[in-house]
C-alpha positions, 0 to 999 in steps of 0.5 A, a space after each residue: 317608145 322608139 322602134 328599138 323598144 326603148 322608152 324615152 322620158 323628158 321634161 322641162 323644169 320651170 321656176 324662178 331661175 337659180 344655180 342651186 339645182 341638184 342631181 342627188 344620187 342614192 345607190 341601192 342599200 339594205 332594205 331598198 330594192 333599187 338605186 336611183 337619182 332625184 332632182 331638187 331645187 335650192 339644196 340637196 336635202 330637198 332631193 330626199 323629202 317631199 320637195 323632190 322635183 323628179 327622178 328615175 331608178 334602176 328599174 326604169 321607173 321615172 316621174 316628174 310633176 306638172 303644176 295645175 290648178 287647185 283641186 280637192 283630193 278625190 276620196 281623201 277620207 279613204 286614204 291613209 297617212 304614209 307611216 314614214 311621213 310625207 317626206 319619205 313617200 317619193 324616195 320610197 317609190 323610187 327605191 321600191 317600185 318598178 312599174 307605174 301600176 305599183 305607184 298608182 296603187 300606192 296613191 290609192 292607199 296613201 296621200 300627202 297630208 300636206 300638198 299635192 293638191 295643185 299638181 299632177 305626177 307624170 310617170 313612165 316605166 321601162 315596159 312602155 306603160 305610162 300613168 298620171 296621178 293627180 288629186 282628181 284621180 289617176 290613169 294608166 296607159 298600157 298600149 299608147 305610143 306616148 303620153 304628154 302632160 303640161 299645166 292642166 289636170 288631165 284626169 279631170 278633163 281640164 281644157 288642154 287648149 289653155 296650154 300652148 305647149 301641149 299641142 306642140 309636144 303632141 304633134 311632134 310625137 305623133 309624127 316622129 319616133 322618140 329619140 334624144 334629138 326629137 325630145 331635145 327639139 320638143 324641150 326647146 320648142 316648149 321652153 318658157 324663156 328664162 323661166 325654164 331652168 333645165 331640161 332632162 331627157 332619159 332613156 328608161 331602157 338603158 338608163 342614159 340621161 341628158 341635161 340642158 341648162 338655162 336655154 342652151 340646147 347645144 351644150 349638155 351633160 350626158 351620163 348614165 344612171 349606172 355611172 352615177 350610182 357607181 360613184 356612190 351617194 353624192 349630190 351634184 350642182 347641175 351648172 358645174 356639170 356643163 362647163 361650156 354652157 354660156 351662163 355657167 361660164 359667166 357665173 364661174 368667171 364671176 366667182 373666180 374673177 369678179 363682176 367686171 371680168 364676168 361682164 366682159 365674158 358675157 359681152 363676148 358670148 357667141 350666142 343669139 340675141 334672144 339666148 343672150 337676153 335669157 342669160 342676162 335676165 337669169 343672172 340678174 334674177 339669181 343675184 337679186 332674188 336668190 343671193 341678194 348680191 348687188 355687185 352686178 351693176 354692169 349687168 343691170 345697166 345693160 338690162 335697163 338699156 335694152 328696155 327690160 320691163 321689170 320695175 325692180 331692176 330699174 330701182 336696183 340700178 338707182 340704189 347701186 348708184 346711190 351707194 356708189 355716191 353717184 347721186 346725179 346718175 341715180 336721179 337720172 335713173 329715177 327720172 327714166 324709171 318714172 317715165 317708163 312706169 307712170 302708174 307706179 310713181 308713188 312707189 318709185 319716189 318712195 323707194 328713192 327717198 328711202 334709200 336716201 334716208 328720207 322716210 315716210 312721216 307715217 312710218 310705223 316700223 323702224 328697222 336697224 342693224 348696228 355695225 358693218 361700216 364697210 358694207 356696201 348693201 344691207 337689205 331686210 329679207 322676209 322669210 317666205 310666207 311672212 307678211 310682205 315688207 314692200 310690194 317688191 320684196 327684194 327692194 328693202 334696202 337700208 340706209 347707212 346712218 352713223 354707226 348703223 343701217 336704218 330703214 322705216 316703213 309704213 306697214 299693215 298689221 301682220 307678222 313680219 319674220 325677217 333677217 338682214 342680208 349684208 353684201 349677200 350674207 345672211 346676218 342676225 342682229 346681236 341687239 335684237 331678240 330672235 325666234 325660231 319659226 317653222 314654215 309650211 314644210 315644218 323646216 325650222 328657221 331662226 329669225 327676227 320677228 315684228 308683230 304689228 296688231 298681233 301678240 308677240 307670243 304664240 299660243 297652242 290652239 286646238 280646233 275640233 270640227 263636226 262635218 255633215 259628210 264623211 267625204 268632206 276634205 277640210 282646210 283651215 285658212 286664216 290670217 297667219 302662216 300657221 293658218 295660211 291664206 290658201 287651202 293648204 292646212 289640212 284638218 285630220 280626220 279622226 272619225 268619219 264625221 270629225 276633223 281636228 287640228 292643233 296649231 300655234 297662233 298669234 292672237 288674234 287668230 282669224 280663220 274659216 273652214 273651207 272644202 273642195 280645194 277652197 271653193 266652198 266655205 262652211 256654214 257653221 252652227 250657232 256662229 255669225 257666218 258673215 265674218 271669220 272666226 276670231 280667237 284671242 285670249 278671251 275666246 276659249 271656244 274651239 269646237 264647231 259644227 258645219 251645217 252645210 257647205 256653200 
């Protein structure tokens, strides 16, 4: 709180870079007490579900999240599922609460059925009260001048020295009154280079908001919540609101005039060398991993020239050169890559052979896409959480062979969900069957599917588990997405000592039960606990009992 009684709130949003970041505005409506805005990545729809990244409402309540280590939810067996479901929880908070105390009370009653096991929620309100909520508990500060949180769980008293940013923010706020300038300085000093997508700063007392984007702390977008709400229900791409931002200028030039004009503008940017490198790396990360567009040869050439240590950009450069017909230059690039990454020689040579149509003799999976004779680049893109095609998943380039695009891989047993990307556009083959899958957030995606070592069909699997303690928080972990390999799939409590779950699986389904955020495994009664449980069409058993956790 500053000397005038204004409460300030700021954060850095750290993730893989994308231009797809949105401010989503929700005016007050019937049945909702307050208008508000949310922040989302990838698409506006994520600004009204469980993937909301942060937000603020008219009452001056704001929140953001820090990623932390994975923790069990304290007292999960006492918490309820929110009646409107996980997707509605964060929107409900912004639409109906004005104080941090109300939010803390809400989470003492309800909890997410999926997620919020490896994050903490940082809150502040117009009254100058601060709060933290995490799986390990919560706290409320009513008489503190400030609150700082980073990527360690404060409620469990985790080690703050593990995060270099924490003391920077702490010391700054101890020695200065908060203001836009002070918060801007903190955001700049604690930014993680290209991994900080944007910074947001709000005056919760007045509703003033300021955004910075991609390492640029000179140009900003400044507005008020009142102004946003006055324009109605809308979503805004953040990069479009800061036209003077260097990376936004280059991207807009690319959109309107192409890669050569964009590269020329990049070279003329009047920014420091370090900032210019952030612009370059973020552009390439966006084009190669988000959009899968490979028309950016001048940019990738510049990045390898200045010595970038990301192997995938060197390989992408050689793939573009092969596509251009400049095989000599492609070979030179591969030779330089082999020298720079001597411990990755087998992968590098395999990649170069494959983009030239020389596939492994032991390849056990062939992928083909008919047509698209004029395409420049075709890749296979796996759906997130699918088995991986390749150590570097944005390098699955296909080779043009006759009237089709082809690639072959030596793959481990797995369930491979994929689409084709043709010059940056997602495509499904008319010659291949498609399937609809649901990801961990229950979003439906149409794709192709290859099952190696698994049944092509899926089967419903209902599992019941008896536990020794009513507070046991149980997850199922296994060998496919519906079971997942990390403790994310939560078994519902049906009675104090019973848990169950129904999932759709490919056979054979291998799984085990874990508790304590995955730190403890179940010792089951009448089961060989040395191996995971294997379920196939000949294994009808689905009821188990935990003797103890180890």
